[in-house]
Phi, psi and omega in degrees: 000155170268105184261124179266105183234030188254009183267147165244331181271359179223144182202134169272110185284317181198162175222155176161151175054041176079016182221164173229144179247119189234144173256119177250096188070244176254004183259133182250124181242149179239118185228151178288151175211110188294341181278349182274091185253016179250164181282161177295146176266326186232074184305328182294332180296330186291343177290348179282347185302132178258348175203145182231134176263126180251126175285150176257143177295340179268005182103152182071212181166195182203161179268140168250117183266120182265351178211161179284121181244151173293159179300323177207159177211165188261137167230160184237149167227104188062234180270357181272144180232143183222145170272131174237150176198149176291129178251167181292349180255024176083333186284168181241359182096007180204140174250096188301329181299337181291348177300335175297322178283326176302315182295321179297312180293319176306314181297319181291319180295313181293320182293337180293335181069013184263152177251004185242022183290129178246129183238141176243121179249109181263145187055048194289350175056229184265010165092019179303308180291326178301312180295319182297317180291320179294320179296334178279351175117004181270159166266130189240130170261118185253121185237129173208143181283344182265115182300322181297323179290322178294321177296321177297318178298321177296321177296320177294324176299313180295319180298324180279352177071027179271145186291140179301331183292348180272003188226152165225120182255128185232130173260104183191161172297133187298309183297317179297322178296314181296318178300320179291321178296323178297318178295328179281345183085014179284136181226157186228146180275339176217135178230133176224153181209151180223068187290149180285160177290324184207146177184181177234139180283178184298338179256014178089001180293144184272134176250122172236124187305317183295336179271333191252340192297315183300312180297323178296312181294319179301317179292315182295326180299332179289343181270003175288147180284181176285345179232061185287152179255317185202163174216126187228133176233127175253148176217130174251011182287119180299131180097345176280111179283157177300329181294335175298313178296319180300315181296316184290315179296323178300314181291316188276334184242302188294323180297331180269322191253348189077212178078192184233148178242135177222119180232128183211169171295146175256125188224156173244140175289147178248125185302322181285351178130143179084192179228157177255118177289136185226047179088200183221154175230138173246126184240137170237140172219152182290160178301134180079003181275000000 
């Protein structure tokens, strides 16, 4: 597994009975997690929760605030800083487990010794990976179809004190952007993506990961440069095994470029014991990378 154990401002305190108890800085949140089918280990810890997210039988859900919380607050990972806040869709604006991938990409960018590394982050959300790659010395193009998420990523960039010249922020459909970049002849040394399981495009078209993922990866692989460093795909789709990502990345990237593919579960340690599964990541890197 890819285990993310590099946080001090974030902690999974306990898991159980379909929920996870998390510390975000000094704030403790309680959120549902369908993969947690075991009982709680530390029931007394759950009394620390300052807000609880309740699912609705009609879909979605809402927060119940048990204490007065700020609208948003700052947490850190190394030199990176992020704004987090409870949203109406259960999320907080950050997926802490992804820091395991941030460290991996950081290491490859720094080890390359290059000052011209170009990275493309698709479905970039609020920019955790974008900031990590830029801090390592890359220029990052951040793409997300949601304007609000791109604005949040820009705020995180400013909060972290990283120069604007290291970034390009784009509000657009990921596949359409890559297709246009291919026509322009634009290429990238690192490409990463975190596509949703399901969604609708700007014209109402339906996106289903199982139908679209292979074509998306196949197209994006064509946008790699002649000296690529990495290719990363994340998936939070329940039932998608890591080997699915391994097979697709192997066919679309490794058969053409060589290098190595490693796909595993992405997990967070739980203070009360065990690990929390958080989807899967498939990684490709060039030989000697």
